[in-house]
Backbone as CSV, one residue per row, in Angstrom:
resi,resn,N_x,N_y,N_z,CA_x,CA_y,CA_z,C_x,C_y,C_z
1,PRO,27.449,-44.034,28.353,26.957,-43.630,27.040,27.976,-43.843,25.941
2,TYR,29.240,-44.039,26.285,30.290,-44.119,25.269,30.483,-45.529,24.740
3,GLY,29.914,-46.527,25.379,30.131,-47.893,24.947,31.356,-48.472,25.617
4,LYS,31.364,-49.758,25.772,32.446,-50.400,26.512,33.801,-50.247,25.837
5,GLU,33.796,-50.005,24.528,35.059,-49.916,23.807,35.738,-48.556,23.943
6,TRP,35.028,-47.563,24.447,35.562,-46.214,24.520,36.591,-46.101,25.635
7,THR,37.673,-45.428,25.359,38.694,-45.219,26.365,38.168,-44.245,27.404
8,THR,38.198,-44.641,28.647,37.648,-43.788,29.695,38.726,-43.225,30.606
9,SER,39.946,-43.134,30.124,40.983,-42.510,30.936,40.621,-41.043,31.148
10,THR,41.119,-40.492,32.209,40.859,-39.082,32.502,41.323,-38.201,31.343
11,ALA,42.496,-38.489,30.808,43.019,-37.690,29.693,42.098,-37.752,28.477
12,ALA,41.554,-38.940,28.192,40.659,-39.087,27.043,39.363,-38.312,27.254
13,ILE,38.836,-38.358,28.462,37.607,-37.618,28.759,37.861,-36.121,28.642
14,TYR,38.974,-35.651,29.200,39.300,-34.222,29.105,39.493,-33.797,27.650
15,ALA,40.171,-34.630,26.864,40.403,-34.285,25.460,39.087,-34.226,24.695
16,HIS,38.179,-35.141,24.991,36.856,-35.127,24.365,36.110,-33.845,24.739
17,GLU,36.089,-33.525,26.016,35.384,-32.325,26.472,36.043,-31.051,25.945
18,LEU,37.362,-31.070,25.780,38.061,-29.948,25.164,37.531,-29.707,23.754
19,GLY,37.232,-30.789,23.059,36.646,-30.654,21.724,35.347,-29.874,21.740
20,HIS,34.522,-30.136,22.755,33.270,-29.379,22.864,33.542,-27.905,23.170
21,VAL,34.553,-27.643,23.986,34.916,-26.255,24.308,35.404,-25.534,23.056
22,ILE,36.277,-26.176,22.304,36.790,-25.586,21.062,35.634,-25.304,20.104
23,ASP,34.703,-26.226,20.052,33.564,-26.122,19.142,32.588,-25.022,19.545
24,GLY,32.586,-24.662,20.817,31.689,-23.602,21.274,30.237,-23.964,21.028
25,ASN,29.525,-23.103,20.388,28.108,-23.311,20.065,27.984,-23.973,18.697
26,ASP,28.599,-25.129,18.543,28.621,-25.847,17.260,29.269,-25.015,16.153
27,THR,30.222,-24.181,16.543,30.899,-23.309,15.584,31.483,-24.106,14.424
28,TYR,32.155,-25.194,14.738,32.770,-26.029,13.705,31.883,-27.209,13.333
29,SER,31.385,-27.921,14.341,30.615,-29.141,14.064,29.294,-28.854,13.373
30,GLY,28.822,-27.631,13.459,27.577,-27.255,12.794,27.764,-26.791,11.362
31,SER,29.004,-26.722,10.915,29.264,-26.239,9.557,29.007,-27.340,8.523
32,ASP,28.633,-26.915,7.334,28.427,-27.863,6.235,29.714,-28.611,5.913
33,GLU,30.824,-27.909,6.011,32.117,-28.502,5.682,32.468,-29.656,6.640
34,TRP,32.289,-29.427,7.952,32.554,-30.511,8.911,31.534,-31.626,8.731
35,HIS,30.280,-31.273,8.503,29.238,-32.289,8.330,29.592,-33.216,7.172
36,ASP,30.103,-32.651,6.092,30.500,-33.460,4.936,31.645,-34.407,5.304
37,ALA,32.694,-33.875,5.944,33.842,-34.716,6.333,33.399,-35.801,7.308
38,TRP,32.606,-35.418,8.291,32.117,-36.369,9.299,31.254,-37.457,8.656
39,THR,30.368,-37.050,7.761,29.493,-38.021,7.093,30.300,-39.028,6.290
40,ARG,31.238,-38.531,5.514,32.021,-39.406,4.633,32.972,-40.324,5.401
41,GLU,33.580,-39.822,6.444,34.660,-40.581,7.083,34.312,-41.196,8.441
42,ILE,33.265,-40.740,9.065,32.922,-41.270,10.383,31.508,-41.851,10.384
43,SER,30.522,-41.063,10.057,29.129,-41.488,10.153,28.816,-42.700,9.275
44,ARG,29.232,-42.664,8.034,28.937,-43.770,7.112,29.589,-45.072,7.551
45,LYS,30.736,-44.964,8.226,31.415,-46.159,8.726,30.759,-46.666,10.009
46,GLY,30.057,-45.774,10.697,29.389,-46.144,11.932,30.315,-46.291,13.121
47,THR,31.577,-45.927,12.918,32.559,-46.061,13.995,33.692,-45.071,13.789
48,PHE,34.328,-44.719,14.864,35.511,-43.855,14.802,36.535,-44.429,15.764
49,LEU,37.590,-44.999,15.217,38.668,-45.598,16.001,38.138,-46.558,17.073
50,GLY,37.199,-47.382,16.665,36.697,-48.421,17.550,35.526,-48.045,18.431
51,THR,35.081,-46.808,18.370,33.921,-46.399,19.157,32.788,-45.958,18.238
52,THR,31.579,-46.207,18.655,30.427,-45.780,17.866,29.969,-44.376,18.254
53,TYR,30.478,-43.861,19.354,30.006,-42.581,19.871,30.269,-41.426,18.911
54,GLY,31.412,-41.413,18.260,31.732,-40.340,17.326,30.833,-40.313,16.103
55,ALA,30.172,-41.424,15.836,29.288,-41.507,14.673,27.853,-41.096,14.999
56,THR,27.576,-40.767,16.259,26.203,-40.433,16.639,25.759,-39.057,16.168
57,SER,26.699,-38.114,16.028,26.357,-36.770,15.557,27.632,-36.043,15.168
58,PRO,27.533,-35.020,14.311,28.721,-34.231,13.969,29.349,-33.595,15.213
59,PHE,28.513,-33.200,16.164,28.953,-32.586,17.421,29.841,-33.553,18.210
60,GLU,29.389,-34.788,18.378,30.182,-35.784,19.102,31.357,-36.267,18.266
61,GLY,31.190,-36.310,16.959,32.299,-36.684,16.081,33.453,-35.701,16.188
62,PHE,33.119,-34.421,16.288,34.141,-33.387,16.436,34.897,-33.586,17.752
63,ALA,34.166,-33.833,18.827,34.783,-34.032,20.140,35.611,-35.310,20.171
64,GLU,35.141,-36.357,19.511,35.899,-37.604,19.469,37.171,-37.446,18.637
65,PHE,37.088,-36.644,17.576,38.283,-36.389,16.778,39.311,-35.656,17.635
66,CYS,38.853,-34.714,18.436,39.736,-33.988,19.351,40.369,-34.956,20.349
67,ARG,39.575,-35.879,20.869,40.109,-36.890,21.798,41.236,-37.673,21.142
68,ALA,41.005,-38.137,19.930,42.022,-38.915,19.230,43.274,-38.090,18.967
69,LEU,43.071,-36.840,18.629,44.189,-35.961,18.296,45.037,-35.601,19.506
70,HIS,44.412,-35.460,20.652,45.126,-34.973,21.834,45.404,-36.035,22.889
71,THR,45.284,-37.284,22.510,45.746,-38.373,23.359,46.726,-39.174,22.515
72,GLU,47.334,-40.140,23.081,48.305,-40.930,22.320,47.721,-42.254,21.856
73,GLU,46.407,-42.271,21.618,45.750,-43.481,21.146,46.154,-43.807,19.711
74,VAL,46.370,-42.772,18.909,46.798,-42.934,17.518,47.784,-41.818,17.197
75,THR,48.537,-42.004,16.141,49.449,-40.958,15.695,48.729,-40.031,14.722
76,THR,49.297,-38.869,14.523,48.705,-37.959,13.544,48.772,-38.578,12.149
77,ARG,49.803,-39.349,11.889,49.916,-40.010,10.577,48.765,-40.982,10.352
78,GLN,48.376,-41.692,11.402,47.241,-42.603,11.285,45.957,-41.822,10.999
79,LEU,45.779,-40.709,11.688,44.600,-39.876,11.443,44.606,-39.350,10.014
80,GLU,45.771,-38.896,9.555,45.879,-38.374,8.187,45.509,-39.433,7.157
81,LYS,45.908,-40.650,7.400,45.642,-41.738,6.457,44.181,-42.174,6.488
82,GLN,43.607,-42.299,7.672,42.254,-42.823,7.806,41.157,-41.768,7.669
83,TYR,41.479,-40.516,7.991,40.462,-39.462,8.025,40.961,-38.182,7.344
84,PRO,41.347,-38.253,6.085,41.958,-37.084,5.430,41.062,-35.849,5.363
85,LYS,39.769,-36.028,5.181,38.866,-34.874,5.110,38.722,-34.206,6.485
86,CYS,38.630,-35.004,7.520,38.553,-34.452,8.882,39.845,-33.713,9.222
87,VAL,40.973,-34.309,8.864,42.263,-33.674,9.109,42.359,-32.356,8.337
88,ALA,41.951,-32.367,7.085,42.001,-31.137,6.268,41.163,-30.035,6.906
89,PHE,40.010,-30.407,7.456,39.164,-29.421,8.128,39.889,-28.830,9.326
90,TRP,40.450,-29.660,10.176,41.155,-29.167,11.369,42.353,-28.302,10.984
91,ARG,43.030,-28.662,9.913,44.173,-27.848,9.455,43.694,-26.498,8.915
92,LYS,42.655,-26.519,8.130,42.142,-25.288,7.519,41.812,-24.244,8.578
93,TYR,41.266,-24.682,9.693,40.868,-23.749,10.742,41.904,-23.641,11.857
94,ASP,43.118,-24.068,11.542,44.270,-23.935,12.442,44.029,-24.611,13.801
95,LEU,43.384,-25.753,13.771,43.118,-26.528,14.976,44.095,-27.693,15.130
96,TRP,44.842,-27.962,14.076,45.796,-29.079,14.058,47.050,-28.710,14.845
97,PRO,47.515,-29.578,15.714,48.716,-29.245,16.505,49.955,-29.176,15.612
98,THR,50.862,-28.307,15.967,52.078,-28.152,15.152,53.194,-29.074,15.599
99,MET,53.120,-29.609,16.817,54.193,-30.470,17.303,53.609,-31.784,17.842
100,ARG,53.515,-32.742,16.964,53.065,-34.085,17.349,53.464,-35.042,16.256
101,ASN,53.736,-36.304,16.584,54.118,-37.253,15.527,53.001,-38.196,15.203
């Protein structure tokens, strides 16, 4: 379901699923604030870091953002540059890691 371009390492899958755990019952991904960030920076582009899966719904976009954040596929600086609204959301709710480059 993730498309051939999606990283299927065990760590990436766990990080994605961790995003769903953090989100709980759409606690974050169901918010208007996340929906706005996701729409502007992920959904409208139709892709998130080379995968289309994150653009399928705010729920999956949240989990894919978690995957990117908690694997070494990209740096936090890259996320900050490419997805500033998503990053601001994660920071606002204290979801952003304090020790990562």
